[in-house]
C-alpha positions as CSV (number, residue, x, y, z in Angstrom):
1,M,36.7,-9.9,-18.9
2,C,35.9,-7.2,-16.3
3,N,32.4,-6.6,-17.7
4,L,31.6,-10.3,-17.8
5,A,33.0,-10.8,-14.2
6,I,30.6,-8.2,-12.9
7,D,27.6,-9.4,-14.9
8,I,27.8,-13.1,-14.1
9,K,28.6,-12.7,-10.3
10,L,30.7,-15.9,-10.3
11,R,33.9,-16.8,-8.5
12,G,37.1,-16.4,-10.5
13,C,37.6,-20.1,-11.0
14,N,34.2,-20.4,-12.7
15,L,34.9,-17.3,-14.9
16,M,38.2,-18.7,-16.0
17,N,36.7,-22.1,-16.8
18,L,34.0,-20.7,-19.1
19,K,34.1,-22.0,-22.7
20,V,32.8,-20.1,-25.6
21,K,29.9,-22.6,-25.9
22,D,28.9,-21.9,-22.4
23,I,27.8,-18.4,-23.3
24,S,26.9,-18.7,-27.0
25,H,25.1,-20.5,-29.7
26,G,27.1,-20.2,-32.9
27,T,28.0,-16.6,-33.3
28,T,25.2,-15.3,-31.0
29,I,26.1,-14.5,-27.4
30,Q,23.2,-15.5,-25.1
31,S,21.6,-12.9,-22.8
32,R,21.4,-15.7,-20.2
33,A,23.3,-18.8,-19.4
34,I,23.7,-21.5,-16.8
35,I,26.8,-23.2,-15.4
36,V,27.5,-25.5,-12.6
37,Q,29.5,-23.8,-9.8
38,K,32.8,-25.5,-9.0
39,K,32.6,-24.8,-5.3
40,T,29.1,-25.9,-4.7
41,G,28.4,-28.2,-7.6
42,K,25.0,-26.5,-8.1
43,P,23.8,-24.8,-11.2
44,V,23.5,-21.0,-11.3
45,Q,21.9,-18.9,-14.0
46,F,23.4,-15.5,-14.9
47,E,22.6,-12.7,-17.3
48,I,25.0,-11.1,-19.8
49,T,24.2,-7.4,-20.6
50,E,24.1,-6.1,-24.2
51,E,27.3,-4.1,-23.7
52,T,29.1,-7.2,-22.4
53,R,27.7,-9.3,-25.3
54,K,29.2,-6.8,-27.7
55,S,32.6,-7.0,-26.0
56,L,32.5,-10.8,-26.0
57,R,31.6,-10.9,-29.7
58,D,34.6,-8.7,-30.4
59,W,36.9,-10.7,-28.1
60,I,35.9,-14.1,-29.6
61,G,36.3,-12.7,-33.1
62,N,39.7,-11.1,-32.5
63,K,41.0,-14.1,-30.7
64,R,39.5,-16.5,-33.4
65,L,38.0,-18.7,-30.6
66,T,35.9,-21.7,-31.4
67,S,33.0,-23.1,-29.4
68,N,35.2,-25.6,-27.5
69,D,37.9,-23.0,-26.6
70,F,38.1,-21.5,-23.2
71,L,36.8,-18.0,-23.3
72,F,40.0,-16.7,-21.6
73,P,42.7,-19.1,-22.8
74,S,46.1,-19.4,-21.3
75,R,48.9,-17.9,-23.4
76,V,51.4,-20.4,-21.9
77,V,49.6,-23.8,-21.8
78,P,47.7,-24.9,-24.9
79,N,44.0,-25.9,-24.4
80,R,43.9,-24.5,-20.8
81,P,42.2,-21.5,-19.4
82,L,44.0,-18.5,-17.9
83,T,44.8,-19.3,-14.2
84,T,42.9,-17.6,-11.4
85,R,46.3,-16.2,-10.3
86,Q,46.8,-14.6,-13.7
87,H,43.3,-13.3,-13.6
88,A,44.0,-11.7,-10.2
89,R,47.2,-10.1,-11.7
90,I,45.2,-8.6,-14.6
91,V,42.5,-7.2,-12.2
92,D,45.3,-5.7,-10.0
93,Q,46.8,-4.0,-13.1
94,W,43.3,-2.6,-14.0
95,V,42.7,-1.4,-10.5
96,T,46.2,0.3,-10.4
97,S,45.7,1.8,-13.8
98,V,42.6,3.7,-12.7
99,G,44.3,4.9,-9.5
100,L,42.6,2.6,-7.0
101,D,44.2,0.6,-4.2
102,V,44.6,-3.1,-5.0
103,C,44.0,-3.8,-1.3
104,D,40.4,-2.6,-1.7
105,Y,39.6,-4.2,-5.0
106,G,40.1,-7.6,-6.5
107,T,38.5,-10.5,-8.3
108,H,36.1,-11.2,-5.5
109,T,35.1,-7.5,-5.4
110,M,33.9,-8.0,-9.0
111,R,31.7,-10.9,-7.9
112,R,30.2,-8.8,-5.1
113,T,29.6,-5.6,-7.1
114,K,26.3,-6.2,-8.9
115,P,24.6,-8.1,-6.0
116,T,25.5,-5.2,-3.6
117,L,24.0,-2.7,-6.0
118,I,20.9,-4.8,-6.5
119,Y,20.5,-5.2,-2.7
120,R,20.9,-1.4,-2.1
121,R,18.3,-0.6,-4.7
122,T,15.7,-3.3,-3.9
123,H,16.5,-4.7,-0.4
124,D,15.5,-8.1,-1.8
125,L,17.8,-10.5,-0.1
126,R,16.1,-13.6,-1.7
127,A,16.8,-12.2,-5.2
128,V,20.5,-11.7,-4.4
129,Q,20.7,-15.1,-2.8
130,L,19.4,-16.7,-6.0
131,L,21.8,-14.6,-8.2
132,L,24.8,-15.6,-6.1
133,G,23.7,-19.3,-5.9
134,H,23.8,-19.3,-2.1
135,S,21.9,-22.1,-0.4
136,K,21.3,-20.3,2.8
137,L,20.0,-16.7,3.3
138,D,22.4,-16.3,6.2
139,S,25.3,-16.7,3.8
140,T,23.9,-13.9,1.6
141,V,23.4,-11.6,4.6
142,R,27.0,-12.1,5.8
143,Y,28.3,-11.8,2.2
144,L,26.6,-8.5,1.7
145,G,27.5,-7.2,5.1
146,V,23.9,-6.5,6.0
147,E,23.9,-5.2,9.5
148,L,21.3,-4.5,12.2
149,E,21.5,-0.8,11.2
150,D,20.3,-1.6,7.6
151,A,17.4,-3.5,9.0
152,L,16.4,-0.7,11.4
153,V,16.5,1.9,8.6
154,L,14.2,-0.3,6.5
155,A,11.9,-0.8,9.5
156,E,11.8,3.0,10.2
157,Q,10.7,3.5,6.5
158,T,7.8,1.1,6.8
159,D,4.5,2.3,8.1
160,V,1.8,-0.2,9.0
């Protein structure tokens, strides 16, 4: 769940509503998939790394999930996904188990992780905007916390 959450850069509600068929064809986990975001109603494409695909194959096999099953099914309510609240509790347990503060890390931190790393490496706001499914570049700038200082450092590194 953690690997997939970081890979796909989606909100928790979208992650919890994924079905096996959203990420696979038969027993093959796709390297890329598209879903419609719940908040915006717009499609967003995401990649699934090889390590995550292996984890998902194991998960689906161990849980004996079929293509119409939710990828992360509820243990309480049949034919329903895990709730976003339960997802948050699981993330809090993981964070605590590795000695980090739950006030600093949560489900939304997982959505932000990969885009932040991509931005730091490439400084390509447009690419990050597309990956997050933001319609406005301003939203991506605010989301990443890009500040004037970041822009000035980039300007100082650019000779014309």
